[in-house]
C-alpha positions as CSV (number, residue, x, y, z in Angstrom):
1,L,4.0,-51.3,52.9
2,H,1.1,-53.5,51.9
3,L,1.8,-56.8,50.3
4,C,0.8,-60.4,49.9
5,Q,2.9,-63.2,51.4
6,K,2.7,-65.4,48.3
7,S,1.6,-63.6,45.1
8,P,4.1,-63.0,42.3
9,S,3.0,-59.3,42.1
10,S,4.4,-58.7,45.6
11,Q,7.7,-60.4,45.0
12,G,9.6,-57.2,44.5
13,V,8.3,-55.7,47.7
14,R,9.1,-58.9,49.6
15,D,12.6,-58.8,48.1
16,F,13.1,-55.2,49.1
17,V,12.0,-55.9,52.7
18,E,14.3,-58.9,53.0
19,Q,17.3,-57.1,51.5
20,H,17.0,-53.6,52.9
21,Y,14.8,-53.4,56.0
22,V,17.6,-54.0,58.6
23,S,20.0,-51.5,57.0
24,V,17.2,-48.8,56.7
25,K,16.2,-49.3,60.4
26,T,19.8,-49.4,61.6
27,A,20.6,-46.1,59.8
28,N,17.2,-44.5,60.9
29,P,16.1,-46.1,64.2
30,K,13.3,-43.6,64.8
31,F,11.9,-43.9,61.2
32,P,8.6,-45.7,61.4
33,I,8.0,-48.4,58.9
34,M,4.7,-50.4,58.9
35,I,4.5,-53.7,57.0
36,R,1.1,-55.3,56.5
37,E,0.6,-58.7,54.9
38,C,-2.7,-59.7,53.4
39,S,-3.7,-62.5,51.1
40,Q,-4.2,-61.6,47.4
41,V,-3.6,-57.9,47.9
42,E,-1.8,-55.8,45.2
43,P,1.4,-54.4,46.6
44,K,1.4,-50.7,47.6
45,I,3.8,-48.4,49.3
46,Y,2.4,-45.4,51.2
47,A,4.5,-42.5,52.4
48,R,3.5,-39.7,54.8
49,Y,5.7,-36.8,55.5
């Protein structure tokens, strides 16, 4: 996940992290999730499998 800490465009990603991160990691403890915050960046989700 790549998101801005303050921009309105990243609000949905921030909400998702706040609401679901703990439950996803609890259910899948070995599942790697990387969260990067950077000022004024457009939110993006990358998946590798």
